[in-house]
C-alpha positions in Angstrom: -36.9 13.1 -17.1 -36.0 16.6 -15.8 -38.3 16.2 -12.8 -36.7 12.9 -11.9 -33.2 14.4 -12.0 -34.4 17.3 -9.9 -35.9 14.9 -7.4 -32.8 12.8 -7.2 -30.6 15.9 -6.8 -32.8 17.2 -4.0 -32.5 13.8 -2.2 -28.7 13.9 -2.6 -28.6 17.4 -1.0 -30.9 16.3 1.8 -28.6 13.3 2.5 -25.6 15.5 2.8 -27.2 18.0 5.1 -26.2 17.7 8.8 -28.6 16.1 11.1 -30.4 18.0 13.9 -28.0 16.5 16.4 -25.0 18.0 14.5 -26.2 21.6 14.5 -25.1 23.7 17.5 -27.6 26.2 19.0 -25.1 29.0 19.2 -24.6 30.3 15.6 -21.0 31.6 16.4 -20.0 28.2 17.7 -21.6 26.5 14.7 -19.6 28.7 12.4 -16.4 27.9 14.3 -17.2 24.2 14.2 -17.8 24.4 10.4 -14.5 26.1 9.9 -12.7 23.5 12.0 -14.5 20.7 10.0 -12.8 22.0 6.9 -9.4 21.9 8.5 -9.6 18.3 9.7 -9.2 15.3 7.4 -11.3 12.2 7.7 -8.8 9.4 8.4 -11.1 6.9 6.7 -11.8 8.8 3.5 -8.3 10.3 3.4 -9.0 13.0 0.8 -12.1 14.5 2.4 -12.6 16.9 5.3 -14.7 15.7 8.2 -17.3 18.2 7.1 -17.9 16.6 3.8 -17.5 13.0 4.8 -20.4 10.6 5.7 -18.1 8.0 7.3 -19.1 7.0 10.8 -15.6 8.1 12.1 -16.1 11.5 10.6 -19.4 11.8 12.4 -17.6 10.9 15.6 -14.8 13.4 14.9 -17.4 16.2 14.3 -19.0 15.3 17.6 -15.6 15.6 19.4 -15.1 19.0 17.8 -18.5 20.2 19.0 -17.9 18.8 22.5 -14.5 20.6 22.7 -16.0 23.9 21.5 -18.9 23.6 24.0 -16.3 23.0 26.8 -14.7 26.3 25.9 -11.7 25.2 23.9 -10.2 27.6 21.4 -9.9 26.6 17.7 -6.1 26.0 18.2 -6.8 23.7 21.2 -9.3 21.7 19.3 -6.9 21.2 16.4 -4.1 20.4 18.8 -6.3 17.8 20.5 -7.3 16.2 17.2 -3.6 16.2 16.1 -2.5 14.6 19.3 -5.2 12.0 19.0 -4.8 11.1 15.3 -1.4 12.5 14.3 -0.3 15.1 11.8 -2.2 13.4 9.0 -5.6 14.5 10.4 -4.7 18.2 9.6 -5.6 19.2 6.0 -2.5 21.5 6.1 0.1 19.5 8.0 2.8 21.6 9.8 6.2 22.2 8.4 8.4 19.9 10.4 11.4 17.7 9.7 9.2 14.7 9.1 6.9 16.6 6.7 9.6 18.5 4.9 9.6 16.0 2.0 5.8 16.4 1.7 6.0 20.1 1.4 9.1 20.0 -0.9 7.8 17.4 -3.4 6.0 19.9 -5.7 9.1 22.1 -5.9 11.3 19.0 -6.6 8.9 17.8 -9.3 8.9 21.3 -11.0 12.7 21.5 -10.9 13.1 18.0 -12.2 10.7 18.6 -15.0 12.4 21.8 -15.9 15.8 20.1 -15.9 14.5 17.3 -18.1 12.9 19.8 -20.5 16.1 21.9 -20.6 18.3 18.8 -21.4 15.9 17.6 -24.1 15.7 21.0 -25.8 19.5 21.4 -25.6 20.1 17.9 -27.0 17.7 18.7 -29.9 19.6 21.9 -30.7 23.0 20.1 -30.6 21.7 17.3 -32.9 20.5 19.9 -35.4 23.8 21.8 -35.5 26.1 18.8 -35.9 26.5 17.2 -39.3 27.8 13.7 -39.8 30.9 13.1 -42.0 28.6 11.8 -44.7 26.4 14.9 -44.6 29.6 17.1 -44.9 30.8 15.2 -47.9 27.4 15.5 -49.6 27.4 19.3 -48.9 30.9 19.7 -50.3 30.0 17.7 -53.4 26.9 19.8 -54.0 28.9 23.0 -53.5 31.5 21.8 -56.1 28.7 20.9 -58.5 27.3 24.4 -58.2 30.7 26.0 -58.3 30.3 27.7 -54.9 33.6 26.4 -53.5 
């Protein structure tokens, strides 16, 4: 059973490895390409970078990145080209702009809203515990009279 699992995991790793046509001859360019792959989102898979996606469009996007690097483009120019072509969504870290302000602010809004709800809940529990109803006050007065504490 262990041998079967080992064989299957080896096949899975081989399937994820880039093909020979996807590896650049220059190691420095290959390293830059790999770094850019992690910064670009696959527009088909949506939650994966183009470096980890097997979608045909991701393969095409990796090809474009390689072509642009071979043409002498800087990393910023490659990212700018892809952003122009596919929109801000293609960037794994979208820029802070007026149209993405809500996207960047949502975590803070959720934390503040959760804190406010927790504060109000704790405060309401404390207020409930401190206030006695008229019936409770009458019972307490009756008990104090019975014990002679009043």
